MOPAC internal coordinates of N, CA, C and O (Angstrom, degrees):
PM7 1SCF
backbone

  N    0.0000 0     0.00 0     0.00 0    0    0    0
  C    1.4269 1     0.00 0     0.00 0    1    0    0
  C    1.5438 1   108.86 1     0.00 0    2    1    0
  O    1.2310 1   119.34 1   -45.37 1    3    2    1
  N    1.2438 1   118.87 1   134.63 1    3    2    1
  C    1.4951 1   123.14 1  -175.33 1    5    3    2
  C    1.5265 1   112.12 1   -95.39 1    6    5    3
  O    1.2310 1   121.21 1    12.48 1    7    6    5
  N    1.2822 1   115.29 1  -167.52 1    7    6    5
  C    1.4781 1   122.78 1   175.03 1    9    7    6
  C    1.5154 1   110.49 1   -61.25 1   10    9    7
  O    1.2310 1   119.14 1   -48.07 1   11   10    9
  N    1.3594 1   119.24 1   131.93 1   11   10    9
  C    1.4818 1   118.82 1   179.07 1   13   11   10
  C    1.5373 1   111.07 1   -60.22 1   14   13   11
  O    1.2310 1   121.38 1   -23.51 1   15   14   13
  N    1.2437 1   114.96 1   156.49 1   15   14   13
  C    1.5347 1   123.73 1  -178.46 1   17   15   14
  C    1.4941 1   108.82 1   -62.48 1   18   17   15
  O    1.2310 1   118.72 1   152.89 1   19   18   17
  N    1.3193 1   120.04 1   -27.11 1   19   18   17
  C    1.4065 1   123.41 1   178.84 1   21   19   18
  C    1.4861 1   117.29 1   -82.93 1   22   21   19
  O    1.2310 1   120.63 1  -178.22 1   23   22   21
  N    1.3875 1   116.41 1     1.78 1   23   22   21
  C    1.4249 1   121.74 1  -178.39 1   25   23   22
  C    1.5680 1   109.70 1    85.84 1   26   25   23
  O    1.2310 1   122.10 1    -4.82 1   27   26   25
  N    1.2852 1   113.58 1   175.18 1   27   26   25
  C    1.4601 1   118.63 1  -178.71 1   29   27   26
  C    1.5580 1   112.10 1  -143.68 1   30   29   27
  O    1.2310 1   121.51 1   -53.99 1   31   30   29
  N    1.2431 1   114.72 1   126.01 1   31   30   29
  C    1.4778 1   124.19 1   171.33 1   33   31   30
  C    1.5263 1   110.59 1  -103.95 1   34   33   31
  O    1.2310 1   120.23 1   -54.09 1   35   34   33
  N    1.2448 1   117.16 1   125.91 1   35   34   33
  C    1.5101 1   120.12 1  -178.97 1   37   35   34
  C    1.4501 1   108.63 1  -118.19 1   38   37   35
  O    1.2310 1   120.26 1   -84.11 1   39   38   37
  N    1.3920 1   117.12 1    95.89 1   39   38   37
  C    1.4479 1   122.22 1   177.95 1   41   39   38
  C    1.5538 1   105.54 1   -88.60 1   42   41   39
  O    1.2310 1   120.08 1   -61.02 1   43   42   41
  N    1.3637 1   117.45 1   118.98 1   43   42   41
  C    1.4592 1   116.96 1  -177.21 1   45   43   42
  C    1.5525 1   111.79 1  -141.33 1   46   45   43
  O    1.2310 1   122.83 1   -21.05 1   47   46   45
  N    1.2998 1   112.18 1   158.95 1   47   46   45
  C    1.4278 1   120.64 1   175.80 1   49   47   46
  C    1.4788 1   108.67 1  -141.87 1   50   49   47
  O    1.2310 1   121.46 1   -36.98 1   51   50   49
  N    1.3689 1   114.81 1   143.02 1   51   50   49
  C    1.4383 1   116.03 1  -176.45 1   53   51   50
  C    1.5329 1   108.59 1  -141.69 1   54   53   51
  O    1.2310 1   124.86 1   -16.05 1   55   54   53
  N    1.3166 1   108.27 1   163.95 1   55   54   53
  C    1.5022 1   119.76 1   179.69 1   57   55   54
  C    1.5418 1   106.48 1  -134.84 1   58   57   55
  O    1.2310 1   121.02 1   -39.36 1   59   58   57
  N    1.3303 1   115.65 1   140.64 1   59   58   57
  C    1.4534 1   118.32 1   176.41 1   61   59   58
  C    1.5779 1   107.10 1  -139.14 1   62   61   59
  O    1.2310 1   121.65 1   -26.78 1   63   62   61
  N    1.2980 1   114.44 1   153.22 1   63   62   61
  C    1.4766 1   123.23 1   178.78 1   65   63   62
  C    1.4784 1   113.24 1  -146.68 1   66   65   63
  O    1.2310 1   120.01 1   -45.77 1   67   66   65
  N    1.3781 1   117.59 1   134.23 1   67   66   65
  C    1.4243 1   121.25 1   179.22 1   69   67   66
  C    1.5686 1   105.08 1  -104.58 1   70   69   67
  O    1.2310 1   120.91 1   -51.26 1   71   70   69
  N    1.3433 1   115.87 1   128.74 1   71   70   69
  C    1.4358 1   117.81 1  -177.88 1   73   71   70
  C    1.5643 1   109.09 1   -82.14 1   74   73   71
  O    1.2310 1   121.27 1   -39.56 1   75   74   73
  N    1.3664 1   115.18 1   140.44 1   75   74   73
  C    1.4406 1   118.70 1   173.99 1   77   75   74
  C    1.4891 1   111.23 1  -152.21 1   78   77   75
  O    1.2310 1   118.37 1   -12.78 1   79   78   77
  N    1.2708 1   120.70 1   167.22 1   79   78   77
  C    1.4580 1   124.59 1  -174.93 1   81   79   78
  C    1.4538 1   112.38 1    54.46 1   82   81   79
  O    1.2310 1   119.88 1  -133.02 1   83   82   81
  N    1.2994 1   117.83 1    46.98 1   83   82   81
  C    1.4553 1   124.44 1   179.89 1   85   83   82
  C    1.5402 1   107.52 1  -135.13 1   86   85   83
  O    1.2310 1   120.30 1    18.34 1   87   86   85
  N    1.2550 1   117.04 1  -161.66 1   87   86   85
  C    1.4603 1   121.74 1   176.29 1   89   87   86
  C    1.5585 1   106.96 1   -58.70 1   90   89   87
  O    1.2310 1   119.21 1   -37.10 1   91   90   89
  N    1.3759 1   119.11 1   142.90 1   91   90   89
  C    1.4005 1   123.84 1  -177.63 1   93   91   90
  C    1.5403 1   113.62 1   -53.00 1   94   93   91
  O    1.2310 1   120.88 1   142.08 1   95   94   93
  N    1.3584 1   115.92 1   -37.92 1   95   94   93
  C    1.4238 1   118.17 1   178.70 1   97   95   94
  C    1.4883 1   114.07 1   -69.12 1   98   97   95
  O    1.2310 1   117.94 1   155.25 1   99   98   97
  N    1.3688 1   121.53 1   -24.75 1   99   98   97
  C    1.3962 1   123.07 1  -177.90 1  101   99   98
  C    1.5711 1   109.44 1   -91.97 1  102  101   99
  O    1.2310 1   119.08 1   156.22 1  103  102  101
  N    1.2878 1   119.36 1   -23.78 1  103  102  101
  C    1.5240 1   121.73 1  -179.51 1  105  103  102
  C    1.4837 1   111.74 1   -55.81 1  106  105  103
  O    1.2310 1   119.42 1   -49.41 1  107  106  105
  N    1.3248 1   118.72 1   130.59 1  107  106  105
  C    1.4229 1   120.56 1   178.74 1  109  107  106
  C    1.4937 1   113.50 1    95.57 1  110  109  107
  O    1.2310 1   121.80 1   164.42 1  111  110  109
  N    1.3490 1   114.15 1   -15.58 1  111  110  109
  C    1.5892 1   117.87 1  -177.58 1  113  111  110
  C    1.4948 1   105.79 1   -67.68 1  114  113  111
  O    1.2310 1   119.77 1   -42.47 1  115  114  113
  N    1.4694 1   118.04 1   137.53 1  115  114  113
  C    1.4027 1   119.29 1   175.95 1  117  115  114
  C    1.5004 1   106.48 1  -116.09 1  118  117  115
  O    1.2310 1   122.59 1   -43.75 1  119  118  117
  N    1.4223 1   112.64 1   136.25 1  119  118  117
  C    1.3785 1   125.31 1   179.66 1  121  119  118
  C    1.5401 1   106.75 1  -112.20 1  122  121  119
  O    1.2310 1   122.52 1   -43.03 1  123  122  121
  N    1.4105 1   112.77 1   136.97 1  123  122  121
  C    1.5133 1   112.71 1  -177.65 1  125  123  122
  C    1.5659 1   104.90 1  -144.75 1  126  125  123
  O    1.2310 1   122.49 1   -39.42 1  127  126  125
  N    1.3467 1   112.84 1   140.58 1  127  126  125
  C    1.4763 1   122.34 1   176.49 1  129  127  126
  C    1.5156 1   106.39 1  -132.37 1  130  129  127
  O    1.2310 1   121.27 1   -44.80 1  131  130  129
  N    1.3530 1   115.17 1   135.20 1  131  130  129
  C    1.4665 1   120.23 1   176.75 1  133  131  130
  C    1.5433 1   107.71 1  -134.62 1  134  133  131
  O    1.2310 1   121.21 1   -41.43 1  135  134  133
  N    1.3298 1   115.30 1   138.57 1  135  134  133
  C    1.4906 1   118.76 1   179.59 1  137  135  134
  C    1.6376 1    98.75 1  -116.03 1  138  137  135
  O    1.2310 1   122.08 1   -44.17 1  139  138  137
  N    1.4004 1   113.61 1   135.83 1  139  138  137
  C    1.4415 1   123.80 1   177.42 1  141  139  138
  C    1.5296 1   110.82 1  -119.61 1  142  141  139
  O    1.2310 1   120.22 1   -41.35 1  143  142  141
  N    1.2918 1   117.18 1   138.65 1  143  142  141
  C    1.4022 1   122.08 1   169.62 1  145  143  142
  C    1.5727 1   106.99 1  -120.54 1  146  145  143
  O    1.2310 1   121.25 1   -63.41 1  147  146  145
  N    1.3003 1   115.21 1   116.59 1  147  146  145
  C    1.4521 1   119.97 1  -176.37 1  149  147  146
  C    1.5279 1   113.76 1   -99.36 1  150  149  147
  O    1.2310 1   120.60 1   -51.64 1  151  150  149
  N    1.2950 1   116.46 1   128.36 1  151  150  149
  C    1.4723 1   122.67 1  -176.91 1  153  151  150
  C    1.5211 1   108.46 1  -132.71 1  154  153  151
  O    1.2310 1   121.80 1   -23.19 1  155  154  153
  N    1.2870 1   114.16 1   156.81 1  155  154  153
  C    1.5696 1   117.25 1   175.14 1  157  155  154
  C    1.4824 1   108.15 1   -76.57 1  158  157  155
  O    1.2310 1   121.01 1   -36.46 1  159  158  157
  N    1.3636 1   115.67 1   143.54 1  159  158  157
  C    1.4467 1   120.39 1  -173.89 1  161  159  158
  C    1.5717 1   109.93 1   -80.67 1  162  161  159
  O    1.2310 1   119.96 1   151.74 1  163  162  161
  N    1.3387 1   117.69 1   -28.26 1  163  162  161
  C    1.4976 1   119.43 1  -174.29 1  165  163  162
  C    1.4670 1   112.93 1  -105.64 1  166  165  163
  O    1.2310 1   116.62 1  -176.49 1  167  166  165
  N    1.3390 1   124.04 1     3.51 1  167  166  165
  C    1.4163 1   127.00 1   175.59 1  169  167  166
  C    1.4878 1   109.81 1  -155.62 1  170  169  167
  O    1.2310 1   119.77 1     4.54 1  171  170  169
  N    1.3097 1   118.05 1  -175.46 1  171  170  169
  C    1.5300 1   118.59 1  -174.28 1  173  171  170
  C    1.5665 1   110.93 1   -96.28 1  174  173  171
  O    1.2310 1   120.11 1  -155.68 1  175  174  173
  N    1.2948 1   117.39 1    24.32 1  175  174  173
  C    1.4409 1   119.07 1   179.80 1  177  175  174
  C    1.4965 1   110.80 1   -70.28 1  178  177  175
  O    1.2310 1   119.92 1   -42.05 1  179  178  177
  N    1.3509 1   117.75 1   137.95 1  179  178  177
  C    1.4232 1   128.42 1   177.67 1  181  179  178
  C    1.5286 1   107.15 1   -99.77 1  182  181  179
  O    1.2310 1   118.52 1   -57.08 1  183  182  181
  N    1.3218 1   120.42 1   122.92 1  183  182  181
  C    1.4512 1   123.54 1  -179.29 1  185  183  182
  C    1.5224 1   112.42 1   -93.64 1  186  185  183
  O    1.2310 1   121.67 1   150.92 1  187  186  185
  N    1.3218 1   114.40 1   -29.08 1  187  186  185
  C    1.5445 1   116.53 1  -177.85 1  189  187  186
  C    1.5003 1   109.05 1   140.33 1  190  189  187
  O    1.2310 1   121.59 1     6.89 1  191  190  189
  N    1.3155 1   114.57 1  -173.11 1  191  190  189
  C    1.4008 1   122.97 1  -176.89 1  193  191  190
  C    1.6097 1   111.75 1  -136.97 1  194  193  191
  O    1.2310 1   122.23 1   -20.78 1  195  194  193
  N    1.2333 1   113.34 1   159.22 1  195  194  193
  C    1.4710 1   118.04 1  -177.63 1  197  195  194
  C    1.5269 1   113.12 1  -143.37 1  198  197  195
  O    1.2310 1   120.21 1   -34.34 1  199  198  197
  N    1.3000 1   117.20 1   145.66 1  199  198  197
  C    1.4729 1   126.32 1   177.09 1  201  199  198
  C    1.4898 1   104.97 1  -118.48 1  202  201  199
  O    1.2310 1   122.11 1   -53.99 1  203  202  201
  N    1.3765 1   113.57 1   126.01 1  203  202  201
  C    1.5291 1   118.53 1   178.32 1  205  203  202
  C    1.5702 1   106.04 1  -117.81 1  206  205  203
  O    1.2310 1   120.95 1   -47.23 1  207  206  205
  N    1.2847 1   115.80 1   132.77 1  207  206  205
  C    1.4766 1   119.51 1   178.10 1  209  207  206
  C    1.5216 1   104.50 1  -129.79 1  210  209  207
  O    1.2310 1   122.16 1   -37.12 1  211  210  209
  N    1.4175 1   113.48 1   142.88 1  211  210  209
  C    1.4267 1   117.78 1   176.84 1  213  211  210
  C    1.5319 1   112.34 1  -147.13 1  214  213  211
  O    1.2310 1   120.71 1   -26.74 1  215  214  213
  N    1.3031 1   116.25 1   153.26 1  215  214  213
  C    1.4619 1   122.57 1   172.66 1  217  215  214
  C    1.4952 1   107.95 1  -131.25 1  218  217  215
  O    1.2310 1   120.72 1   -54.65 1  219  218  217
  N    1.3167 1   116.24 1   125.35 1  219  218  217
  C    1.5051 1   124.63 1  -176.98 1  221  219  218
  C    1.4790 1   108.76 1  -117.28 1  222  221  219
  O    1.2310 1   119.73 1   -41.73 1  223  222  221
  N    1.3677 1   118.13 1   138.27 1  223  222  221
  C    1.4014 1   125.15 1   174.27 1  225  223  222
  C    1.4966 1   111.93 1  -140.72 1  226  225  223
  O    1.2310 1   119.20 1   -58.42 1  227  226  225
  N    1.2652 1   119.14 1   121.58 1  227  226  225
  C    1.4677 1   123.74 1   175.72 1  229  227  226
  C    1.5606 1   110.07 1   -85.13 1  230  229  227
  O    1.2310 1   122.25 1   -23.08 1  231  230  229
  N    1.3142 1   113.29 1   156.92 1  231  230  229
  C    1.4983 1   118.70 1   177.10 1  233  231  230
  C    1.5759 1   108.82 1  -150.74 1  234  233  231
  O    1.2310 1   122.01 1   -10.86 1  235  234  233
  N    1.3129 1   113.76 1   169.14 1  235  234  233
  C    1.4755 1   119.44 1   177.76 1  237  235  234
  C    1.5748 1   105.87 1   -89.96 1  238  237  235
  O    1.2310 1   122.50 1   -69.76 1  239  238  237
  N    1.2775 1   112.81 1   110.24 1  239  238  237
  C    1.4889 1   120.45 1  -179.23 1  241  239  238
  C    1.4722 1   114.66 1   -68.77 1  242  241  239
  O    1.2310 1   118.87 1   166.25 1  243  242  241
  N    1.3112 1   119.76 1   -13.75 1  243  242  241
  C    1.4526 1   121.68 1   178.03 1  245  243  242
  C    1.5216 1   111.95 1   -60.45 1  246  245  243
  O    1.2310 1   120.24 1   158.18 1  247  246  245
  N    1.2646 1   117.15 1   -21.82 1  247  246  245
  C    1.4819 1   118.82 1   177.55 1  249  247  246
  C    1.5769 1   114.00 1   -70.40 1  250  249  247
  O    1.2310 1   122.72 1   168.13 1  251  250  249
  N    1.4282 1   112.40 1   -11.87 1  251  250  249
  C    1.5074 1   118.11 1   172.73 1  253  251  250
  C    1.4351 1   109.58 1   -97.34 1  254  253  251
  O    1.2310 1   119.43 1   136.98 1  255  254  253
  N    1.2734 1   118.68 1   -43.02 1  255  254  253
  C    1.4849 1   120.45 1  -179.22 1  257  255  254
  C    1.5568 1   108.59 1  -158.42 1  258  257  255
  O    1.2310 1   119.53 1   -34.74 1  259  258  257
  N    1.3389 1   118.50 1   145.26 1  259  258  257
  C    1.4838 1   120.26 1   178.74 1  261  259  258
  C    1.4627 1   114.81 1   -65.87 1  262  261  259
  O    1.2310 1   120.98 1   161.67 1  263  262  261
  N    1.3538 1   115.74 1   -18.33 1  263  262  261
  C    1.5534 1   120.23 1  -179.97 1  265  263  262
  C    1.4855 1   111.08 1   -80.26 1  266  265  263
  O    1.2310 1   120.11 1   168.17 1  267  266  265
  N    1.3278 1   117.40 1   -11.83 1  267  266  265
  C    1.5281 1   116.77 1  -178.49 1  269  267  266
  C    1.5826 1   106.62 1   -98.06 1  270  269  267
  O    1.2310 1   124.32 1   -21.36 1  271  270  269
  N    1.3354 1   109.31 1   158.64 1  271  270  269
  C    1.4559 1   119.69 1  -178.66 1  273  271  270
  C    1.5797 1   111.70 1  -106.67 1  274  273  271
  O    1.2310 1   122.79 1    95.12 1  275  274  273
  N    1.3428 1   112.26 1   -84.88 1  275  274  273
  C    1.4469 1   119.52 1  -179.33 1  277  275  274
  C    1.5305 1   109.86 1  -115.44 1  278  277  275
  O    1.2310 1   120.25 1   -22.60 1  279  278  277
  N    1.3473 1   117.12 1   157.40 1  279  278  277
  C    1.3692 1   121.51 1   176.37 1  281  279  278
  C    1.5079 1   112.44 1  -142.75 1  282  281  279
  O    1.2310 1   120.64 1   -10.80 1  283  282  281
  N    1.2862 1   116.39 1   169.20 1  283  282  281
  C    1.4607 1   121.79 1   176.58 1  285  283  282
  C    1.5794 1   111.99 1  -148.11 1  286  285  283
  O    1.2310 1   122.54 1   -23.26 1  287  286  285
  N    1.2907 1   112.73 1   156.74 1  287  286  285
  C    1.4659 1   120.47 1   175.10 1  289  287  286
  C    1.5582 1   105.76 1  -130.61 1  290  289  287
  O    1.2310 1   122.35 1   -45.73 1  291  290  289
  N    1.3548 1   113.11 1   134.27 1  291  290  289
  C    1.4808 1   117.82 1  -177.73 1  293  291  290
  C    1.5664 1   102.82 1  -132.14 1  294  293  291
  O    1.2310 1   123.53 1   -48.36 1  295  294  293
  N    1.3400 1   110.84 1   131.64 1  295  294  293
  C    1.5280 1   118.70 1   172.70 1  297  295  294
  C    1.5460 1   102.85 1  -115.26 1  298  297  295
  O    1.2310 1   122.36 1   -56.49 1  299  298  297
  N    1.3370 1   113.09 1   123.51 1  299  298  297
  C    1.4347 1   122.34 1  -177.53 1  301  299  298
  C    1.5526 1   114.83 1  -120.78 1  302  301  299
  O    1.2310 1   121.87 1   -34.76 1  303  302  301
  N    1.3320 1   114.02 1   145.24 1  303  302  301
  C    1.4908 1   118.18 1   178.09 1  305  303  302
  C    1.5686 1   105.35 1  -134.83 1  306  305  303
  O    1.2310 1   120.24 1   -42.75 1  307  306  305
  N    1.2815 1   117.15 1   137.25 1  307  306  305
  C    1.4787 1   120.61 1   176.93 1  309  307  306
  C    1.5560 1   105.47 1  -135.54 1  310  309  307
  O    1.2310 1   120.90 1   -42.99 1  311  310  309
  N    1.3477 1   115.89 1   137.01 1  311  310  309
  C    1.4235 1   125.55 1  -179.24 1  313  311  310
  C    1.5737 1   110.95 1  -130.15 1  314  313  311
  O    1.2310 1   121.66 1   -82.37 1  315  314  313
  N    1.3366 1   114.42 1    97.63 1  315  314  313
  C    1.4707 1   117.84 1  -179.44 1  317  315  314
  C    1.5598 1   110.41 1   -94.63 1  318  317  315
  O    1.2310 1   120.98 1   -53.97 1  319  318  317
  N    1.3479 1   115.72 1   126.03 1  319  318  317
  C    1.5078 1   118.41 1   176.98 1  321  319  318
  C    1.5316 1   106.53 1  -112.50 1  322  321  319
  O    1.2310 1   122.71 1   -70.30 1  323  322  321
  N    1.3236 1   112.41 1   109.70 1  323  322  321
  C    1.4844 1   118.01 1  -179.54 1  325  323  322
  C    1.5286 1   111.75 1   -72.61 1  326  325  323
  O    1.2310 1   120.67 1   -35.98 1  327  326  325
  N    1.2863 1   116.33 1   144.02 1  327  326  325
  C    1.4921 1   122.43 1   173.08 1  329  327  326
  C    1.4888 1   107.44 1   -75.62 1  330  329  327
  O    1.2310 1   121.08 1   -41.69 1  331  330  329
  N    1.3873 1   115.53 1   138.31 1  331  330  329
  C    1.3904 1   120.54 1   179.34 1  333  331  330
  C    1.5411 1   113.27 1   -56.80 1  334  333  331
  O    1.2310 1   118.60 1   -45.45 1  335  334  333
  N    1.2741 1   120.28 1   134.55 1  335  334  333
  C    1.4829 1   125.09 1  -177.76 1  337  335  334
  C    1.5074 1   114.24 1    79.37 1  338  337  335
  O    1.2310 1   120.04 1  -175.41 1  339  338  337
  N    1.3015 1   117.52 1     4.59 1  339  338  337
  C    1.5315 1   119.00 1  -177.42 1  341  339  338
  C    1.5054 1   109.37 1   -84.10 1  342  341  339
  O    1.2310 1   117.49 1   167.57 1  343  342  341
  N    1.2976 1   122.38 1   -12.43 1  343  342  341
  C    1.4783 1   123.81 1  -175.93 1  345  343  342
  C    1.4143 1   116.15 1    83.46 1  346  345  343
  O    1.2310 1   118.41 1  -165.32 1  347  346  345
  N    1.2950 1   120.63 1    14.68 1  347  346  345
  C    1.5199 1   122.69 1   178.78 1  349  347  346
  C    1.4818 1   105.74 1  -120.74 1  350  349  347
  O    1.2310 1   122.69 1   -14.85 1  351  350  349
  N    1.3391 1   112.45 1   165.15 1  351  350  349
  C    1.4565 1   123.34 1   178.67 1  353  351  350
  C    1.5236 1   109.59 1  -108.95 1  354  353  351
  O    1.2310 1   120.81 1   -29.24 1  355  354  353
  N    1.3526 1   116.05 1   150.76 1  355  354  353
  C    1.4268 1   120.10 1   173.14 1  357  355  354
  C    1.4813 1   107.95 1   -66.76 1  358  357  355
  O    1.2310 1   117.84 1   -38.54 1  359  358  357
  N    1.3230 1   121.72 1   141.46 1  359  358  357
  C    1.4620 1   124.04 1  -179.55 1  361  359  358
  C    1.5341 1   107.31 1  -142.52 1  362  361  359
  O    1.2310 1   122.61 1   -43.15 1  363  362  361
  N    1.3375 1   112.60 1   136.85 1  363  362  361
  C    1.4996 1   123.42 1   172.57 1  365  363  362
  C    1.4939 1   107.53 1  -122.71 1  366  365  363
  O    1.2310 1   117.57 1   -48.46 1  367  366  365
  N    1.3113 1   122.23 1   131.54 1  367  366  365
  C    1.4148 1   125.95 1   179.83 1  369  367  366
  C    1.5115 1   107.42 1  -139.26 1  370  369  367
  O    1.2310 1   122.45 1   -33.24 1  371  370  369
  N    1.3821 1   112.91 1   146.76 1  371  370  369
  C    1.3988 1   124.15 1   172.77 1  373  371  370
  C    1.5012 1   107.45 1  -131.54 1  374  373  371
  O    1.2310 1   118.56 1   -43.70 1  375  374  373
  N    1.3346 1   120.35 1   136.30 1  375  374  373
  C    1.3898 1   121.79 1   176.31 1  377  375  374
  C    1.5112 1   112.85 1  -148.46 1  378  377  375
  O    1.2310 1   119.17 1   -28.07 1  379  378  377
  N    1.3287 1   119.19 1   151.93 1  379  378  377
  C    1.4087 1   126.39 1   177.71 1  381  379  378
  C    1.5343 1   108.74 1  -111.04 1  382  381  379
  O    1.2310 1   120.24 1   -43.57 1  383  382  381
  N    1.3061 1   117.14 1   136.43 1  383  382  381
  C    1.4699 1   122.43 1  -177.13 1  385  383  382
  C    1.5343 1   107.19 1  -129.08 1  386  385  383
  O    1.2310 1   121.14 1   -44.18 1  387  386  385
  N    1.3252 1   115.42 1   135.82 1  387  386  385
  C    1.5015 1   120.36 1   176.20 1  389  387  386
  C    1.5047 1   105.39 1  -127.72 1  390  389  387
  O    1.2310 1   120.92 1   -42.72 1  391  390  389
  N    1.3694 1   115.84 1   137.28 1  391  390  389
  C    1.4305 1   121.97 1   177.87 1  393  391  390
  C    1.5535 1   109.57 1  -136.73 1  394  393  391
  O    1.2310 1   120.64 1   -33.16 1  395  394  393
  N    1.2858 1   116.37 1   146.84 1  395  394  393
  C    1.4431 1   124.58 1   175.01 1  397  395  394
  C    1.4774 1   113.62 1  -132.59 1  398  397  395
  O    1.2310 1   120.16 1   -32.31 1  399  398  397
  N    1.3149 1   117.30 1   147.69 1  399  398  397
  C    1.4530 1   121.57 1   177.00 1  401  399  398
  C    1.5653 1   107.57 1  -108.78 1  402  401  399
  O    1.2310 1   121.64 1   -46.50 1  403  402  401
  N    1.3136 1   114.48 1   133.50 1  403  402  401
  C    1.4728 1   121.42 1   178.95 1  405  403  402
  C    1.4910 1   109.79 1   -85.43 1  406  405  403
  O    1.2310 1   120.10 1   180.00 1  407  406  405

């Protein structure tokens, strides 16, 4: 499903925190939380709200291969709560993302 015909306004606020002075495995881990309120751009229709949470951790990718430099792992969670009558469904998703730099 794409952008609604009435447009989309995304009012959001987020917080992030980088862990330090803890266990070596936890140091450098980044925690992030974002709250979204979705409204129509051209009228006063409320589409719903969403909470996004993520945990990011970088690592030395040379432990996998000498041709790699840096890597990261991200665990993400999103919880969208549709407004009644907005034509959308509630959705919860969890995904794991891994990236490496050559």
